C-alpha positions as CSV (number, residue, x, y, z in Angstrom):
1,M,140.4,125.2,177.2
2,S,141.2,128.7,175.9
3,V,139.5,131.1,173.6
4,E,141.0,133.7,171.2
5,L,139.5,137.1,170.7
6,L,140.4,139.4,167.7
7,I,139.2,143.0,168.0
8,L,137.9,143.8,164.5
9,V,136.3,147.2,165.1
10,E,137.1,149.7,167.9
11,N,137.6,153.4,168.5
12,S,141.3,153.0,168.0
13,A,143.6,150.6,166.0
14,D,146.9,148.9,166.4
15,D,147.7,149.5,162.7
16,E,147.1,152.6,160.6
17,S,145.9,150.4,157.8
18,L,142.8,149.4,159.8
19,R,139.7,151.6,159.8
20,V,138.7,153.2,163.1
21,E,135.2,154.2,164.1
22,H,133.0,154.6,167.2
23,G,131.9,151.0,167.3
24,L,132.7,147.5,168.5
25,S,133.1,144.1,166.9
26,V,135.0,141.1,168.3
27,L,135.7,137.8,166.6
28,V,135.6,134.9,169.0
29,S,137.4,131.7,168.1
30,G,137.4,128.4,170.0
31,M,137.4,124.6,169.3
32,G,136.9,125.1,165.5
33,A,134.0,127.6,165.7
34,M,133.9,131.3,165.2
35,Y,131.3,133.9,166.3
36,L,131.1,137.7,165.8
37,F,130.2,139.6,168.9
38,D,128.6,142.8,167.5
39,T,129.5,144.2,164.1
40,G,130.7,147.8,164.5
41,A,129.0,150.9,163.2
42,T,129.4,150.3,159.4
43,G,129.7,147.4,157.1
44,E,132.6,149.1,155.3
45,A,134.8,149.2,158.4
46,L,134.0,145.6,159.3
47,A,134.6,144.3,155.8
48,E,137.8,146.3,155.3
49,N,139.3,145.3,158.6
50,C,138.3,141.6,158.1
51,R,140.3,141.7,154.8
52,W,143.3,143.3,156.4
53,L,143.3,140.8,159.3
54,G,142.6,137.8,157.1
55,V,139.2,137.0,158.5
56,D,136.7,135.2,156.3
57,M,133.2,136.3,157.3
58,F,131.7,133.4,155.3
59,A,133.3,131.1,157.9
60,V,131.6,132.7,160.8
61,D,129.2,130.4,162.7
62,G,126.9,133.2,164.0
63,V,126.5,136.7,165.3
64,V,125.7,137.7,168.8
65,V,124.2,141.2,169.2
66,S,124.9,142.8,172.6
67,H,122.1,145.5,172.1
68,G,120.4,147.5,169.4
69,H,122.5,150.7,169.0
70,Y,123.9,151.5,165.6
71,D,127.6,151.3,166.7
72,H,127.1,147.6,167.4
73,T,124.8,146.6,164.6
74,G,125.9,148.7,161.6
75,G,127.7,145.8,160.0
76,L,124.8,143.3,160.2
77,S,123.7,143.7,156.6
78,E,127.3,143.1,155.4
79,V,127.6,139.9,157.4
80,V,124.3,138.6,156.1
81,R,125.1,139.6,152.5
82,T,128.5,137.8,152.8
83,R,127.3,134.8,154.8
84,P,123.6,133.9,153.9
85,Q,121.7,131.9,156.6
86,T,123.7,133.6,159.3
87,P,122.4,132.6,162.8
88,L,121.6,135.8,164.6
89,Y,121.5,135.7,168.4
90,A,119.7,138.8,169.5
91,H,116.8,140.0,171.6
92,P,113.9,141.1,169.3
93,R,113.8,144.5,171.0
94,A,117.3,145.1,169.6
95,F,115.6,146.2,166.4
96,A,113.3,148.8,168.0
97,R,113.9,152.5,167.3
98,R,115.8,154.4,170.0
99,W,117.3,157.8,170.6
100,S,119.9,159.6,172.5
101,D,118.3,162.5,174.5
102,R,121.1,164.8,175.8
103,P,120.3,168.1,177.5
104,G,120.4,171.0,175.0
105,K,120.7,168.8,172.0
106,P,118.1,167.5,169.5
107,L,117.1,163.8,169.7
108,K,119.5,161.6,167.8
109,D,118.4,158.4,166.3
110,I,120.9,155.7,167.3
111,S,118.8,152.6,166.2
112,C,120.0,149.6,164.4
113,P,120.2,150.8,160.7
114,V,118.5,147.7,159.3
115,T,115.2,146.2,160.2
116,L,114.8,142.6,161.4
117,E,112.5,141.9,158.5
118,A,115.1,143.0,156.0
119,L,117.8,140.9,157.7
120,C,115.6,137.8,157.7
121,G,114.5,138.5,154.2
122,S,118.2,138.4,153.2
123,G,118.6,135.0,154.9
124,A,119.5,135.7,158.5
125,V,118.0,133.2,161.0
126,L,117.0,134.8,164.3
127,H,117.5,133.1,167.6
128,A,115.3,135.3,169.8
129,M,117.3,135.7,173.0
130,R,114.6,136.0,175.7
131,S,116.5,133.6,178.0
132,P,120.0,132.2,178.3
133,E,121.2,129.9,175.5
134,L,124.3,127.7,175.2
135,V,125.5,128.1,171.7
136,K,128.6,125.8,172.3
137,Y,129.6,124.1,175.5
138,W,132.1,126.9,175.9
139,A,129.9,129.8,174.8
140,L,126.8,131.0,176.6
141,V,124.6,133.9,175.6
142,T,123.1,135.4,178.8
143,G,119.8,136.6,177.5
144,P,118.3,139.8,179.2
145,I,120.1,141.1,182.3
146,G,117.9,142.0,185.2
147,G,118.3,144.4,188.2
148,T,117.6,148.1,188.7
149,M,118.6,150.3,185.8
150,P,121.6,152.6,186.7
151,E,120.9,156.3,186.9
152,G,122.3,158.9,184.5
153,E,121.5,157.3,181.2
154,S,120.3,159.6,178.4
155,F,118.6,157.1,176.1
156,V,115.0,156.8,175.3
157,V,112.5,154.6,173.4
158,R,108.9,155.0,172.4
159,K,106.2,153.1,174.3
160,D,102.5,153.8,174.1
161,G,103.2,156.9,172.0
162,E,105.5,158.5,174.5
163,L,109.3,158.7,174.9
164,V,110.4,156.9,178.0
165,P,113.9,156.0,179.4
166,D,115.4,153.0,177.7
167,A,115.6,150.0,180.1
168,F,117.8,148.1,177.7
169,E,115.7,144.9,178.0
170,D,117.6,143.8,174.9
171,E,121.1,144.0,176.4
172,L,122.9,140.7,176.7
173,C,126.5,139.4,177.1
174,L,128.5,136.5,175.7
175,L,130.2,134.3,178.3
176,L,133.2,132.1,177.2
177,R,135.1,129.4,179.0
178,G,138.7,130.6,179.3
179,R,141.7,128.9,180.7
180,D,141.2,130.1,184.3
181,G,137.5,130.9,184.4
182,W,134.7,132.7,182.4
183,V,135.4,135.5,180.0
184,V,132.6,138.1,179.9
185,L,132.1,140.0,176.6
186,T,130.0,143.1,177.0
187,G,129.0,145.7,174.3
188,C,128.4,148.8,176.4
189,C,127.2,147.4,179.8
190,H,124.2,149.8,179.8
191,R,122.6,147.6,182.5
192,G,125.5,148.3,184.7
193,L,128.5,146.2,185.7
194,E,127.0,145.2,189.0
195,N,123.8,143.8,187.4
196,T,125.9,142.1,184.7
197,L,128.2,140.4,187.1
198,R,125.3,139.3,189.3
199,A,123.8,137.6,186.2
200,V,127.1,136.0,185.3
201,R,127.5,134.6,188.9
202,F,124.0,133.2,188.7
203,L,124.5,131.6,185.3
204,T,127.9,130.1,186.0
205,H,127.0,128.9,189.5
206,G,129.6,131.2,191.0
207,E,132.6,129.9,189.0
208,P,135.5,132.4,188.6
209,V,135.4,135.3,186.2
210,Q,138.8,135.4,184.4
211,A,138.3,138.6,182.3
212,I,135.8,141.2,181.2
213,V,136.2,142.5,177.6
214,G,134.4,145.3,175.8
215,G,132.7,148.6,176.7
216,L,131.7,149.6,180.2
217,H,129.9,153.0,179.6
218,L,131.7,154.8,182.4
219,R,132.5,158.1,180.6
220,S,130.2,160.1,182.9
221,A,130.9,158.1,186.1
222,T,131.9,160.0,189.2
223,D,134.9,159.1,191.3
224,A,132.6,157.5,193.9
225,Q,131.0,155.3,191.2
226,L,134.4,154.3,189.9
227,D,135.5,153.4,193.4
228,R,132.4,151.2,193.6
229,I,133.4,149.5,190.3
230,C,136.9,148.7,191.8
231,E,135.2,147.3,194.9
232,L,133.0,145.2,192.7
233,L,136.0,143.8,190.7
234,E,137.7,143.0,193.9
235,A,134.7,141.1,195.1
236,H,134.7,139.1,191.9
237,G,138.3,138.0,192.2
238,R,140.0,140.9,190.4
239,P,139.4,139.7,186.8
240,D,141.5,141.2,184.0
241,L,139.8,144.2,182.4
242,Y,140.2,144.6,178.6
243,C,138.2,147.8,178.0
244,G,137.6,150.3,175.3
245,H,134.8,151.8,173.2
246,C,132.4,153.6,175.6
247,T,134.4,153.0,178.8
248,G,136.1,156.5,178.8
249,H,139.8,157.3,179.3
250,R,139.2,158.9,182.8
251,A,137.5,155.8,184.0
252,V,140.2,153.5,182.6
253,D,142.9,155.6,184.3
254,H,141.0,155.6,187.6
255,I,140.5,151.8,187.7
256,R,144.1,151.3,186.5
257,R,145.5,153.3,189.5
258,Q,143.8,150.9,191.9
259,M,144.6,147.7,190.0
260,P,147.4,148.5,187.5
261,E,148.3,145.0,186.5
262,K,144.7,144.2,185.6
263,V,143.6,146.9,183.3
264,H,144.3,146.8,179.5
265,A,143.1,149.0,176.7
266,I,141.7,147.3,173.5
267,S,142.0,148.4,169.9
268,A,141.3,147.1,166.4
269,G,143.8,144.4,165.3
270,Q,144.5,143.2,168.9
271,H,144.6,139.5,169.6
272,I,143.7,138.3,173.1
273,C,144.1,134.7,174.2
274,L,142.3,133.8,177.4
């Protein structure tokens, strides 16, 4: 089978009529069902881009939340307002408060802008993703991703009254059956691509990965780290890479130099059939 992806919200757009913001939202369609993977940073951008692209949010069968940062959850209230009783696939920790803690800058709150209680009070139905769940025979939500947390992150959460590094226990991916293997949708890949692909290999029993789509959070990666990413992609059969959002232009260029036919930028309004 094949799946179709429509990029609804991204840092750039194919058409100047579409709204651009630092965020990510992807519409996934296959076998008569539609799911949103993340909802961008604002309900205004999500709703406006849906209107321009002819997407009926009322027809969406559910929302998968990759993790709890505002730029992936900002449109949740708009979705629930438009489509009551929305199934919401998310780890409960996605709704915890969290901050960006960059040297020389004040703490910046980057939490989901709406509480879980408010969403459920408006009709959302939470599927608490503490373990993998098959939502369709062709769509699998991974649940939490294990492994050692990559170094260099600047995000914190509060535990026992103290600010501690965010381990992103809420981060998950959406796996889709494409024509030639599995398609991996990732919001920011804060848990690291190596941990993510290890989880994918385990959950799919080593079946081929056809493509990786989304953000890879490589803006601060060194050349050595980017070389390691290229080696990792080679080891997983050189899947196509459709990347944007937090990946970083330098990282995209670096990976493209080593596998030019495999790397593609994404932008709002783009259709991808896999």
